[in-house]
C-alpha positions in Angstrom: 22.0 -2.6 17.5 18.6 -3.4 17.0 17.1 -2.8 13.4 15.2 0.7 13.4 11.8 0.8 11.5 9.3 3.8 11.2 6.8 4.6 13.4 4.2 3.8 10.8 5.2 0.0 10.1 5.6 -0.4 13.7 2.0 0.3 14.8 0.8 -1.7 11.8 3.1 -5.1 13.4 1.2 -4.0 16.9 -2.1 -3.6 15.3 -2.2 -7.1 13.6 -1.3 -8.9 16.8 0.3 -12.0 17.1 -2.9 -13.8 15.3 -2.9 -11.4 12.4 1.2 -11.6 12.1 1.1 -15.1 11.7 -2.0 -14.8 9.1 -0.3 -12.2 7.2 3.0 -14.5 6.8 1.5 -17.5 5.8 -0.6 -15.6 3.1 2.2 -13.9 1.8 4.2 -17.2 1.6 0.7 -18.9 -0.3 0.7 -15.8 -2.6 4.4 -15.9 -3.8 5.1 -19.7 -3.7 7.1 -21.4 -6.7 7.1 -18.2 -8.7 9.8 -16.7 -9.7 10.3 -12.8 -10.7 13.1 -11.7 -13.0 16.2 -10.5 -10.9 19.2 -8.8 -11.5 22.1 -11.6 -11.9 24.8 -12.1 -8.8 22.3 -10.4 -6.1 23.0 -11.8 -2.5 20.7 -14.5 -1.5 18.9 -12.2 1.1 18.5 -9.6 -1.7 17.0 -12.1 -3.4 14.8 -12.9 -2.0 12.9 -9.5 -1.1 14.0 -8.6 -4.6 11.6 -11.5 -5.5 8.9 -10.6 -3.1 9.0 -7.0 -3.9 8.6 -7.8 -7.5 5.8 -10.5 -7.0 3.6 -8.3 -5.3 3.8 -5.0 -7.5 2.8 -7.7 -10.1 -0.4 -8.6 -8.5 -1.6 -5.2 -7.6 -1.7 -4.5 -11.6 -5.2 -5.7 -11.9 -6.5 -4.2 -8.6 -5.2 -1.1 -10.0 -6.7 -1.6 -13.5 -10.0 -2.3 -11.5 -9.7 0.8 -9.5 -9.5 2.9 -12.5 -12.4 1.6 -14.4 -14.6 2.2 -11.2 -13.7 6.0 -11.7 -15.8 5.9 -14.8 -18.7 4.2 -13.7 -22.1 5.8 -13.6 -23.8 7.1 -10.4 -26.2 4.1 -9.7 -22.9 1.6 -9.8 -20.3 3.7 -8.1 -22.1 5.7 -5.3 -22.8 4.6 -1.9 -26.3 5.6 -2.0 -26.8 2.7 -4.1 -26.2 -1.1 -3.5 -23.7 -1.5 -6.0 -22.1 1.5 -5.2 -21.9 0.3 -1.6 -20.9 -3.3 -2.2 -18.4 -1.5 -4.9 -16.7 0.5 -1.9 -16.5 -2.7 0.4 -14.5 -4.9 -2.3 -12.2 -2.3 -2.5 -11.8 -1.6 1.3 -10.8 -5.1 1.2 -8.6 -5.2 -1.3 -7.0 -1.8 0.2 -6.7 -4.1 3.6 -4.8 -7.1 1.7 -2.3 -4.8 0.2 -1.3 -3.7 4.2 -1.3 -7.1 5.0 0.8 -7.8 2.7 2.9 -5.2 4.4 2.6 -7.0 7.7 4.1 -10.1 5.9 6.5 -8.6 4.3 8.0 -7.6 7.6 7.2 -10.6 9.5 9.3 -12.6 6.6 12.8 -10.9 7.2 14.7 -13.6 8.3 17.2 -12.7 11.5 20.3 -11.6 11.5 20.3 -9.8 8.3 22.5 -7.2 6.6 21.8 -3.7 7.5 21.3 -3.1 4.0 18.9 -6.5 3.6 16.6 -5.3 6.1 16.3 -2.1 4.5 15.0 -3.6 1.6 12.5 -5.2 3.5 11.0 -1.9 5.3 10.9 -0.3 1.9 9.1 -3.3 0.7 6.3 -3.1 3.2 6.2 0.6 3.0 5.5 0.6 -0.2 2.9 -2.4 0.2 1.2 0.3 3.0 1.5 3.0 0.6 -0.3 1.3 -1.8 -3.2 0.1 0.7 -3.7 4.0 2.0 -3.7 5.3 -1.2 -6.4 2.5 -2.2 -8.5 3.2 0.2 -8.4 7.0 0.0 -9.4 6.9 -4.0 -12.0 4.4 -3.0 -13.6 5.9 -0.6 -13.9 9.2 -2.7 -14.7 7.3 -5.8 -17.5 6.2 -4.3 -18.8 9.4 -2.1 -21.6 10.9 -2.9 -21.6 14.6 -2.9 -24.7 16.7 -2.7 -23.7 19.3 -5.5 -21.0 20.6 -7.5 -20.7 23.1 -5.1 -20.5 20.6 -2.4 -16.9 22.0 -0.6 -16.0 18.1 -0.2 -15.8 17.9 -4.2 -13.0 20.6 -4.3 -10.9 18.7 -1.2 -12.1 15.1 -3.7 -10.1 16.6 -6.6 -7.5 17.7 -4.8 -6.8 14.3 -2.4 -7.6 12.4 -5.5 -5.2 13.9 -7.2 -2.5 13.6 -4.9 -2.8 9.6 -4.1 -3.0 8.6 -7.6 0.2 10.6 -8.5 1.9 9.2 -5.5 0.8 5.6 -6.4 2.2 5.9 -10.3 5.5 7.3 -8.2 5.4 4.4 -5.9 5.0 1.8 -8.4 7.3 3.4 -11.0 10.1 3.1 -8.0 9.3 -0.6 -7.8 9.5 -1.3 -11.3 13.0 0.0 -11.6 14.0 -2.0 -8.7 13.7 0.1 -5.7 14.7 -2.4 -3.3 17.3 -3.7 -5.7 21.0 -3.1 -4.8 21.5 -1.4 -7.8 20.0 1.7 -5.5 21.8 3.3 -2.8 20.9 1.7 0.5 20.9 6.0 1.8 18.4 6.5 -0.9 16.6 3.7 -0.1 16.4 4.6 3.9 15.5 8.0 3.0 12.4 6.8 0.8 11.0 5.2 3.7 11.5 7.9 6.1 9.8 10.4 3.5 7.0 8.4 3.0 6.5 7.6 6.7 6.8 11.1 7.2 4.2 11.9 4.6 2.2 8.9 6.0 1.5 10.6 9.3 1.0 14.3 8.7 -0.9 13.8 5.5 -2.1 10.6 4.0 -3.9 9.7 7.8 -5.4 12.3 8.3 -7.1 12.6 4.9 -8.4 8.9 5.2 -9.7 9.7 8.7 -11.4 12.4 7.1 -12.9 10.6 4.7 -13.6 7.7 7.1 -15.5 10.3 9.1 -17.7 11.8 5.9 -18.6 8.6 5.1 -19.6 7.2 8.1 -16.7 4.6 8.6 -14.7 6.4 11.2 -13.0 4.5 13.3 
């Protein structure tokens, strides 16, 4: 039986194309080369590798998360896209979001052939997490830099709701990775459920929100 995946991850690979997949895998290997992570003892070698990848990638996101938190408190003249500094800030944040999505592609491409079913789920889990981080990071960036007309702009209330959702989801996802979501200590049934739940939420709620904010920002794809 072929390994299962989700529509979001399948679309991510399709959009990357052969060249993008090769580039993402090379980037991932470069980022993790020679680095070690604190892992539970006596892991199966296949599980140890994906646990190491997940730990290193989440660690690398710490600085980007802090940068985005700080951007919320910047004054309007350096935060909103009506200014050169604000446009540069948004461009930087969107670049980071795409980089997180490339990490998801890299993880999927790093999975060796014929791994056990449980190990396959751990690769899916890690890729789903990286994709979620990228999506939430983009959504927050679009809202933080958006020049609302005034306090009564109805988009401001929508922005507050979407920001809260994205911030809470990011924190929850990071917490799960920090307690070793990809490790065998957590049941593979739970991991599979989490992957499917995140995929459903992305298709039904997250992607429509991102598309709407892209349209409002003049970045519709």
